[in-house]
MDTraj code that builds the backbone (N, CA, C; nanometers):
import mdtraj as md
import numpy as np

residues = "MET HIS ALA SER LYS ASP GLN CYS ASN TYR ILE PHE ASP TYR PHE ARG ASN TYR SER ASN ASN LYS TYR TYR SER LEU LEU THR ARG VAL MET GLU GLN VAL GLU LYS TYR GLU ALA GLY LEU CYS ASN ILE GLY ARG GLN GLU ILE SER ILE ARG LYS LYS LEU PHE SER PHE PHE LEU LEU THR THR ILE ILE MET ALA CYS LEU SER CYS CYS TRP TYR GLN SER SER TRP MET LEU ILE LEU LEU PHE LEU SER PHE PHE PHE THR PHE LEU LEU LEU ILE GLU ILE GLN MET LYS PHE CYS ILE LEU PHE GLY LEU PHE ASN LEU TYR ASN PHE SER SER PRO GLY LYS LEU GLU THR VAL SER SER SER GLN HIS SER LYS LYS ASP ARG ARG LYS ALA ILE LYS ILE LEU THR VAL SER SER LEU ALA ALA LEU LEU PHE THR TYR LEU ASP TYR MET VAL VAL ILE TYR LEU TYR PHE".split()
xyz = np.array([
    [0.0845, -0.1160, 0.0000],
    [0.0000, 0.0000, 0.0000],
    [0.0901, 0.1236, 0.0000],
    [0.0705, 0.2119, -0.0970],
    [0.1520, 0.3319, -0.1108],
    [0.0672, 0.4552, -0.0810],
    [0.1315, 0.5552, -0.0248],
    [0.0636, 0.6812, 0.0022],
    [0.0618, 0.7651, -0.1248],
    [-0.0443, 0.8421, -0.1414],
    [-0.0526, 0.9286, -0.2584],
    [0.0397, 1.0484, -0.2390],
    [0.0597, 1.1227, -0.3456],
    [0.1472, 1.2382, -0.3403],
    [0.0931, 1.3443, -0.2446],
    [-0.0390, 1.3625, -0.2425],
    [-0.0996, 1.4595, -0.1512],
    [-0.0782, 1.4194, -0.0061],
    [-0.0910, 1.2903, 0.0236],
    [-0.0683, 1.2434, 0.1596],
    [0.0762, 1.2650, 0.2008],
    [0.1683, 1.2393, 0.1097],
    [0.3099, 1.2608, 0.1402],
    [0.3387, 1.4079, 0.1644],
    [0.2813, 1.4942, 0.0818],
    [0.3018, 1.6378, 0.1013],
    [0.2422, 1.6846, 0.2340],
    [0.1276, 1.6298, 0.2725],
    [0.0665, 1.6652, 0.4003],
    [0.1575, 1.6258, 0.5157],
    [0.2098, 1.5039, 0.5093],
    [0.2995, 1.4563, 0.6147],
    [0.4260, 1.5410, 0.6173],
    [0.4784, 1.5718, 0.4988],
    [0.5985, 1.6542, 0.4889],
    [0.5749, 1.7912, 0.5518],
    [0.4620, 1.8553, 0.5188],
    [0.4299, 1.9869, 0.5756],
    [0.4103, 1.9788, 0.7266],
    [0.3487, 1.8718, 0.7730],
    [0.3263, 1.8559, 0.9160],
    [0.4590, 1.8526, 0.9911],
    [0.5521, 1.7694, 0.9433],
    [0.6806, 1.7596, 1.0107],
    [0.7610, 1.8884, 0.9978],
    [0.7486, 1.9573, 0.8874],
    [0.8234, 2.0805, 0.8686],
    [0.7737, 2.1895, 0.9618],
    [0.6421, 2.1974, 0.9801],
    [0.5856, 2.3055, 1.0596],
    [0.5809, 2.2757, 1.2087],
    [0.5617, 2.1514, 1.2488],
    [0.5314, 2.1230, 1.3883],
    [0.6317, 2.0345, 1.4598],
    [0.7406, 2.0035, 1.3973],
    [0.8307, 1.9098, 1.4607],
    [0.9707, 1.9660, 1.4711],
    [1.0553, 1.8913, 1.5410],
    [1.1941, 1.9314, 1.5569],
    [1.2664, 1.9241, 1.4227],
    [1.3799, 1.9910, 1.4166],
    [1.4570, 1.9924, 1.2924],
    [1.5108, 1.8549, 1.2546],
    [1.5394, 1.7696, 1.3555],
    [1.5964, 1.6391, 1.3209],
    [1.4960, 1.5539, 1.2439],
    [1.3654, 1.5639, 1.2765],
    [1.2654, 1.4886, 1.2025],
    [1.2481, 1.5456, 1.0616],
    [1.2530, 1.6775, 1.0531],
    [1.2400, 1.7420, 0.9226],
    [1.3537, 1.7005, 0.8300],
    [1.4762, 1.7009, 0.8807],
    [1.5896, 1.6652, 0.7952],
    [1.5859, 1.5176, 0.7566],
    [1.5414, 1.4309, 0.8494],
    [1.5283, 1.2901, 0.8162],
    [1.4246, 1.2689, 0.7069],
    [1.3088, 1.3332, 0.7206],
    [1.2026, 1.3199, 0.6217],
    [1.2453, 1.3799, 0.4878],
    [1.3190, 1.4892, 0.4916],
    [1.3670, 1.5511, 0.3685],
    [1.4587, 1.4557, 0.2937],
    [1.5492, 1.3894, 0.3654],
    [1.6401, 1.2950, 0.3005],
    [1.5655, 1.1762, 0.2412],
    [1.4622, 1.1301, 0.3085],
    [1.3861, 1.0163, 0.2586],
    [1.3063, 1.0545, 0.1355],
    [1.2406, 1.1711, 0.1382],
    [1.1527, 1.2101, 0.0286],
    [1.2296, 1.2578, -0.0935],
    [1.3446, 1.3202, -0.0749],
    [1.4257, 1.3634, -0.1877],
    [1.5271, 1.2532, -0.2160],
    [1.4959, 1.1716, -0.3116],
    [1.5852, 1.0618, -0.3440],
    [1.7053, 1.1185, -0.4176],
    [1.8167, 1.1219, -0.3483],
    [1.9373, 1.1799, -0.4038],
    [1.9952, 1.0831, -0.5060],
    [2.0209, 1.1359, -0.6247],
    [2.0804, 1.0551, -0.7301],
    [2.2311, 1.0604, -0.7151],
    [2.2913, 0.9430, -0.7156],
    [2.4364, 0.9373, -0.7104],
    [2.4832, 0.8101, -0.7783],
    [2.6091, 0.8088, -0.8147],
    [2.6678, 0.6933, -0.8824],
    [2.6816, 0.5775, -0.7843],
    [2.6384, 0.4604, -0.8280],
    [2.6589, 0.3374, -0.7524],
    [2.7113, 0.2331, -0.8501],
    [2.8257, 0.1796, -0.8201],
    [2.8924, 0.0860, -0.9115],
    [2.8051, -0.0351, -0.9398],
    [2.7821, -0.0618, -1.0677],
    [2.7047, -0.1772, -1.1092],
    [2.5554, -0.1628, -1.0889],
    [2.5091, -0.0487, -1.0396],
    [2.3660, -0.0297, -1.0146],
    [2.3081, 0.0905, -1.0874],
    [2.3723, 0.2040, -1.0777],
    [2.3140, 0.3268, -1.1316],
    [2.4260, 0.4174, -1.1821],
    [2.4169, 0.4572, -1.3106],
    [2.5193, 0.5475, -1.3628],
    [2.4623, 0.6617, -1.4477],
    [2.3287, 0.6779, -1.4505],
    [2.2694, 0.7906, -1.5231],
    [2.1630, 0.8576, -1.4366],
    [2.1472, 0.9879, -1.4592],
    [2.0506, 1.0658, -1.3836],
    [1.9214, 1.0890, -1.4605],
    [1.8404, 1.1780, -1.4073],
    [1.7068, 1.2022, -1.4628],
    [1.7083, 1.2533, -1.6057],
    [1.8004, 1.3433, -1.6366],
    [1.8031, 1.3988, -1.7728],
    [1.8434, 1.2934, -1.8750],
    [1.9379, 1.2094, -1.8402],
    [1.9766, 1.1003, -1.9302],
    [1.8611, 1.0026, -1.9484],
    [1.7874, 0.9767, -1.8416],
    [1.6729, 0.8854, -1.8493],
    [1.5639, 0.9440, -1.9384],
    [1.5409, 1.0756, -1.9288],
    [1.4377, 1.1364, -2.0142],
    [1.4758, 1.1267, -2.1621],
    [1.6027, 1.1369, -2.1933],
    [1.6483, 1.1192, -2.3323],
    [1.6202, 0.9766, -2.3778],
    [1.6492, 0.8800, -2.2913],
    [1.6257, 0.7398, -2.3258],
    [1.4768, 0.7084, -2.3397],
    [1.3936, 0.7759, -2.2642],
    [1.2491, 0.7550, -2.2778],
    [1.1999, 0.8005, -2.4146],
    [1.2536, 0.9110, -2.4630],
    [1.2170, 0.9582, -2.5967],
    [1.2655, 0.8611, -2.7038],
    [1.3874, 0.8133, -2.6891],
    [1.4391, 0.7141, -2.7838],
    [1.3594, 0.5850, -2.7783],
    [1.3184, 0.5459, -2.6577],
    [1.2376, 0.4250, -2.6427],
    [1.1057, 0.4388, -2.7177],
    [1.0407, 0.5538, -2.7081],
    [0.9152, 0.5758, -2.7802],
    [0.9363, 0.5617, -2.9307],
    [1.0445, 0.6187, -2.9800],
    [1.0755, 0.6084, -3.1221],
    [1.0979, 0.4628, -3.1633],
    [1.1786, 0.3900, -3.0884],
    [1.2088, 0.2520, -3.1258],
    [1.0898, 0.1592, -3.1057],
    [1.0042, 0.1884, -3.0099],
    [0.8838, 0.1076, -2.9935],
    [0.7928, 0.1226, -3.1151],
    [0.7757, 0.2460, -3.1608],
    [0.6963, 0.2702, -3.2807],
    [0.7609, 0.2034, -3.4026],
    [0.8927, 0.2154, -3.4142],
    [0.9649, 0.1516, -3.5244],
    [0.9479, 0.0002, -3.5210],
    [0.9530, -0.0572, -3.4024],
    [0.9389, -0.2021, -3.3884],
    [0.8001, -0.2476, -3.4291],
    [0.6992, -0.1738, -3.3899],
    [0.5621, -0.2090, -3.4275],
    [0.5449, -0.2020, -3.5796],
    [0.5981, -0.0969, -3.6398],
    [0.5896, -0.0836, -3.7858],
    [0.6662, -0.1961, -3.8547],
    [0.7851, -0.2274, -3.8036],
    [0.8652, -0.3351, -3.8634],
    [0.7953, -0.4702, -3.8492],
    [0.7306, -0.4939, -3.7361],
    [0.6587, -0.6206, -3.7175],
    [0.5429, -0.6313, -3.8157],
    [0.4752, -0.5202, -3.8421],
    [0.3658, -0.5215, -3.9402],
    [0.4195, -0.5406, -4.0819],
    [0.5312, -0.4756, -4.1120],
    [0.5905, -0.4892, -4.2453],
    [0.6468, -0.6287, -4.2696],
    [0.6815, -0.6969, -4.1621],
    [0.7362, -0.8318, -4.1799],
    [0.6320, -0.9277, -4.2370],
    [0.5045, -0.8920, -4.2258],
    [0.3993, -0.9741, -4.2881],
    [0.4093, -0.9687, -4.4399],
    [0.4515, -0.8541, -4.4934],
    [0.4621, -0.8391, -4.6390],
    [0.5925, -0.8967, -4.6940],
    [0.7010, -0.8768, -4.6220],
    [0.8320, -0.9201, -4.6694],
    [0.8910, -1.0257, -4.5774],
    [0.8175, -1.1292, -4.5516],
    [0.8634, -1.2323, -4.4588],
    [0.9767, -1.3167, -4.5147],
    [0.9984, -1.3141, -4.6452],
    [1.1049, -1.3938, -4.7056],
    [1.2377, -1.3188, -4.7099],
    [1.2356, -1.1917, -4.6803],
    [1.3561, -1.1099, -4.6892],
    [1.4429, -1.1257, -4.5636],
    [1.5700, -1.1552, -4.5866],
    [1.6621, -1.1653, -4.4728],
    [1.6906, -1.0271, -4.4140],
    [1.6862, -0.9227, -4.4974],
    [1.7058, -0.7870, -4.4477],
    [1.5944, -0.7477, -4.3508],
    [1.4742, -0.7947, -4.3784],
    [1.3626, -0.7632, -4.2894],
    [1.3862, -0.8248, -4.1518],
    [1.4354, -0.9473, -4.1488],
    [1.4634, -1.0122, -4.0204],
    [1.5744, -0.9399, -3.9441],
    [1.6759, -0.8962, -4.0172],
    [1.7856, -0.8232, -3.9517],
    [1.7351, -0.6917, -3.8947],
    [1.6574, -0.6170, -3.9725],
    [1.6032, -0.4893, -3.9244],
    [1.5052, -0.5097, -3.8092],
    [1.4276, -0.6151, -3.8168],
    [1.3345, -0.6458, -3.7085],
    [1.4106, -0.6811, -3.5808],
    [1.5158, -0.7614, -3.5947],
    [1.5991, -0.7950, -3.4787],
    [1.6591, -0.6693, -3.4161],
    [1.7136, -0.5811, -3.4995],
    [1.7753, -0.4584, -3.4478],
    [1.6743, -0.3679, -3.3776],
    [1.5545, -0.3573, -3.4336],
    [1.4542, -0.2728, -3.3680],
    [1.4096, -0.3340, -3.2351],
    [1.3932, -0.4665, -3.2309],
    [1.3627, -0.5327, -3.1034],
    [1.4770, -0.5132, -3.0041],
    [1.5989, -0.5285, -3.0520],
    [1.7159, -0.5165, -2.9647],
    [1.7217, -0.3791, -2.8990],
    [1.7116, -0.2731, -2.9800],
    [1.7219, -0.1383, -2.9230],
    [1.6029, -0.1047, -2.8340],
    [1.4867, -0.1571, -2.8661],
    [1.3702, -0.1347, -2.7802],
    [1.3917, -0.1992, -2.6440],
    [1.4352, -0.3239, -2.6418],
    [1.4606, -0.3914, -2.5142],
    [1.5763, -0.3277, -2.4392],
    [1.6803, -0.2897, -2.5112],
    [1.7961, -0.2276, -2.4483],
    [1.7573, -0.0973, -2.3782],
    [1.6822, -0.0134, -2.4467],
    [1.6408, 0.1136, -2.3870],
    [1.5456, 0.0925, -2.2699],
    [1.4569, -0.0044, -2.2811],
    [1.3659, -0.0339, -2.1711],
    [1.4432, -0.0768, -2.0460],
    [1.5414, -0.1617, -2.0634],
    [1.6222, -0.2068, -1.9498],
    [1.7047, -0.0917, -1.8934],
    [1.7621, -0.0090, -1.9803],
    [1.8398, 0.1056, -1.9322],
    [1.7532, 0.2011, -1.8505],
    [1.6309, 0.2248, -1.8943],
    [1.5407, 0.3136, -1.8217],
    [1.5048, 0.2538, -1.6860],
    [1.4701, 0.1262, -1.6842],
    [1.4293, 0.0619, -1.5596],
    [1.5439, 0.0516, -1.4595],
    [1.6631, 0.0220, -1.5073],
    [1.7764, 0.0011, -1.4175],
    [1.8589, 0.1273, -1.3929],
    [1.8302, 0.2345, -1.4671],
    [1.9058, 0.3593, -1.4580],
    [2.0550, 0.3341, -1.4810],
    [2.0799, 0.2554, -1.5847],
    [2.2171, 0.2157, -1.6136],
    [2.2393, 0.2169, -1.7641],
    [2.3333, 0.2981, -1.8103],
    [2.3677, 0.3055, -1.9526],
    [2.4810, 0.2082, -1.9814],
    [2.4618, 0.1232, -2.0825],
    [2.5645, 0.0228, -2.1108],
    [2.6913, 0.0862, -2.1676],
    [2.6778, 0.1903, -2.2492],
    [2.7972, 0.2551, -2.3027],
    [2.8781, 0.3211, -2.1922],
    [2.8089, 0.3867, -2.0996],
    [2.8787, 0.4461, -1.9862],
    [2.9466, 0.3373, -1.9036],
    [2.8781, 0.2242, -1.8858],
    [2.9345, 0.1144, -1.8094],
    [3.0575, 0.0538, -1.8747],
    [3.0552, 0.0427, -2.0070],
    [3.1692, -0.0154, -2.0786],
    [3.2895, 0.0787, -2.0824],
    [3.2638, 0.2100, -2.0839],
    [3.3723, 0.3072, -2.0956],
    [3.4018, 0.3812, -1.9656],
    [3.3586, 0.3265, -1.8518],
    [3.3906, 0.3796, -1.7182],
    [3.3459, 0.5246, -1.6991],
    [3.2210, 0.5517, -1.7346],
    [3.1667, 0.6868, -1.7231],
    [3.0372, 0.6856, -1.6429],
    [2.9973, 0.8026, -1.5950],
    [2.8651, 0.8217, -1.5367],
    [2.8266, 0.9681, -1.5519],
    [2.6952, 0.9965, -1.5414],
    [2.6469, 1.1333, -1.5597],
    [2.5195, 1.1544, -1.4790],
    [2.5241, 1.2488, -1.3873],
    [2.4060, 1.2875, -1.3108],
    [2.3762, 1.4358, -1.3244],
    [2.4524, 1.5043, -1.4064],
    [2.4242, 1.6456, -1.4333],
    [2.3647, 1.6573, -1.5724],
    [2.3897, 1.7643, -1.6406],
    [2.3320, 1.7830, -1.7734],
    [2.3993, 1.6898, -1.8744],
    [2.3259, 1.6546, -1.9807],
    [2.3830, 1.5634, -2.0815],
    [2.5117, 1.6200, -2.1419],
    [2.6086, 1.5340, -2.1574],
    [2.7373, 1.5744, -2.2136],
    [2.8444, 1.5983, -2.1097],
    [2.8064, 1.6165, -1.9841],
    [2.9041, 1.6392, -1.8771],
    [2.9323, 1.5059, -1.8082],
    [3.0203, 1.4285, -1.8695],
    [3.0498, 1.2947, -1.8209],
    [3.1629, 1.2979, -1.7198],
    [3.1535, 1.2100, -1.6232],
    [3.2585, 1.1956, -1.5232],
    [3.3103, 1.0525, -1.5321],
    [3.4378, 1.0350, -1.4985],
    [3.4967, 0.9020, -1.5087],
    [3.4929, 0.8304, -1.3742],
    [3.4839, 0.6986, -1.3819],
    [3.4867, 0.6140, -1.2633],
    [3.6321, 0.5985, -1.2228],
    [3.6617, 0.6249, -1.0961],
    [3.8012, 0.6236, -1.0527],
    [3.8492, 0.4863, -1.0070],
    [3.7632, 0.4059, -0.9522],
    [3.8023, 0.2770, -0.8958],
    [3.7966, 0.1667, -1.0010],
    [3.8988, 0.0812, -1.0012],
    [3.8987, -0.0311, -1.0965],
    [3.7942, -0.1359, -1.0575],
    [3.7659, -0.1491, -0.9286],
    [3.6613, -0.2421, -0.8841],
    [3.5252, -0.1969, -0.9346],
    [3.4989, -0.0679, -0.9283],
    [3.3723, -0.0134, -0.9777],
    [3.3622, -0.0315, -1.1285],
    [3.4738, -0.0150, -1.1979],
    [3.4747, -0.0341, -1.3434],
    [3.4399, -0.1775, -1.3806],
    [3.4933, -0.2727, -1.3050],
    [3.4629, -0.4135, -1.3321],
    [3.3151, -0.4436, -1.3092],
    [3.2591, -0.3882, -1.2018],
    [3.1158, -0.4089, -1.1741],
    [3.0309, -0.3506, -1.2867],
    [3.0684, -0.2306, -1.3324],
    [2.9937, -0.1663, -1.4403],
    [3.0015, -0.2467, -1.5697],
    [3.1193, -0.2975, -1.6013],
    [3.1339, -0.3771, -1.7237],
    [3.0520, -0.5055, -1.7174],
    [3.0553, -0.5722, -1.6021],
    [2.9751, -0.6940, -1.5873],
    [2.8277, -0.6647, -1.6059],
    [2.7803, -0.5562, -1.5477],
    [2.6392, -0.5186, -1.5603],
    [2.6059, -0.4870, -1.7061],
    [2.6932, -0.4143, -1.7750],
    [2.6693, -0.3787, -1.9148],
    [2.6639, -0.5033, -2.0022],
    [2.7517, -0.5981, -1.9780],
    [2.7519, -0.7213, -2.0572],
    [2.6258, -0.8019, -2.0299],
    [2.5797, -0.8056, -1.9049],
    [2.4547, -0.8752, -1.8729],
    [2.3369, -0.8121, -1.9464],
    [2.3319, -0.6796, -1.9469],
    [2.2219, -0.6096, -2.0144],
    [2.2268, -0.6367, -2.1646],
    [2.3452, -0.6329, -2.2231],
    [2.3591, -0.6625, -2.3662],
    [2.3148, -0.8046, -2.3979],
    [2.3503, -0.8982, -2.3126],
    [2.3130, -1.0382, -2.3344],
    [2.1622, -1.0573, -2.3259],
    [2.1012, -1.0010, -2.2229],
    [1.9560, -1.0143, -2.2062],
    [1.8821, -0.9485, -2.3229],
    [1.9265, -0.8301, -2.3621],
    [1.8626, -0.7611, -2.4750],
    [1.8752, -0.8411, -2.6039],
    [1.9923, -0.8982, -2.6267],
    [2.0139, -0.9778, -2.7479],
    [1.9265, -1.1020, -2.7495],
    [1.9219, -1.1719, -2.6375],
    [1.8403, -1.2936, -2.6311],
    [1.6913, -1.2628, -2.6458],
    [1.6457, -1.1565, -2.5815],
    [1.5041, -1.1183, -2.5932],
    [1.4714, -1.0783, -2.7368],
    [1.5601, -1.0021, -2.8004],
    [1.5374, -0.9614, -2.9392],
    [1.5367, -1.0826, -3.0318],
    [1.6260, -1.1758, -3.0088],
    [1.6295, -1.2976, -3.0890],
    [1.5010, -1.3783, -3.0725],
    [1.4555, -1.3915, -2.9499],
    [1.3324, -1.4657, -2.9231],
    [1.2117, -1.3995, -2.9898],
    [1.1989, -1.2687, -2.9754],
    [1.0839, -1.1994, -3.0331],
    [1.0893, -1.1965, -3.1853],
    [1.2094, -1.1878, -3.2427],
    [1.2213, -1.1952, -3.3880],
    [1.1778, -1.3329, -3.4372],
    [1.2210, -1.4359, -3.3671],
    [1.1810, -1.5727, -3.4022],
    [1.0296, -1.5899, -3.3902],
    [0.9722, -1.5403, -3.2806],
    [0.8269, -1.5517, -3.2621],
    [0.7498, -1.4766, -3.3701],
    [0.7975, -1.3579, -3.4046],
    [0.7324, -1.2809, -3.5110],
    [0.7385, -1.3577, -3.6427],
    [0.8530, -1.4131, -3.6732],
    [0.8686, -1.4884, -3.7973],
    [0.7777, -1.6118, -3.7975],
    [0.7686, -1.6814, -3.6859],
    [0.6830, -1.7999, -3.6776],
    [0.5359, -1.7643, -3.6912],
    [0.4937, -1.6530, -3.6345],
    [0.3551, -1.6092, -3.6474],
    [0.3239, -1.5761, -3.7934],
    [0.4152, -1.5055, -3.8585],
    [0.3942, -1.4685, -3.9993],
    [0.3897, -1.5940, -4.0867],
    [0.4790, -1.6872, -4.0640],
    [0.4804, -1.8131, -4.1407],
    [0.3502, -1.8898, -4.1157],
    [0.3053, -1.8940, -3.9918],
    [0.1817, -1.9649, -3.9578],
    [0.0619, -1.9014, -4.0285],
    [0.0608, -1.7688, -4.0371],
    [-0.0514, -1.6998, -4.1018],
    [-0.0546, -1.7247, -4.2523],
    [0.0637, -1.7373, -4.3142],
    [0.0672, -1.7553, -4.4584],
    [0.0573, -1.9011, -4.5029],
    [0.0916, -1.9941, -4.4167],
    [0.0936, -2.1336, -4.4599],
    [0.0048, -2.2154, -4.3755],
])
top = md.Topology()
chain = top.add_chain()
for i, resn in enumerate(residues, 1):
    res = top.add_residue(resn, chain, resSeq=i)
    for name in ("N", "CA", "C"):
        top.add_atom(name, md.element.get_by_symbol(name[0]), res)
traj = md.Trajectory(xyz[None], top)
């Protein structure tokens, strides 16, 4: 059971106006989720995520169009390759958004929580290894999911025509 935003604001205002400063600061820290780099867990901030959400919308639309077009050109190997790529990027972006982790940043020891383009480097080699492992896992899952969905799309199209 989750509290609504209005309930949270009411509780926040109550503690701010009627309570000691220690409760206010504790509640402030809890309610303001501070974004920071965590090795193997989180390497992008809100602005990077909003960019990925826009790209995800584009690739989702592209994937839907490609899946529909595959009904017409089901014999074309290029269609399967393009369909695989659109599935791959759609799954990749979805995972990046959900996990708040960019695979390119993970592979190249970078992170960003400020404005886009202001990249910072990971200083610890242990953190770099964790980031690389996470990036490879995400790439593997995205590839396998894209392969599975491309195969399923092809089987559905073949079933419909034959």
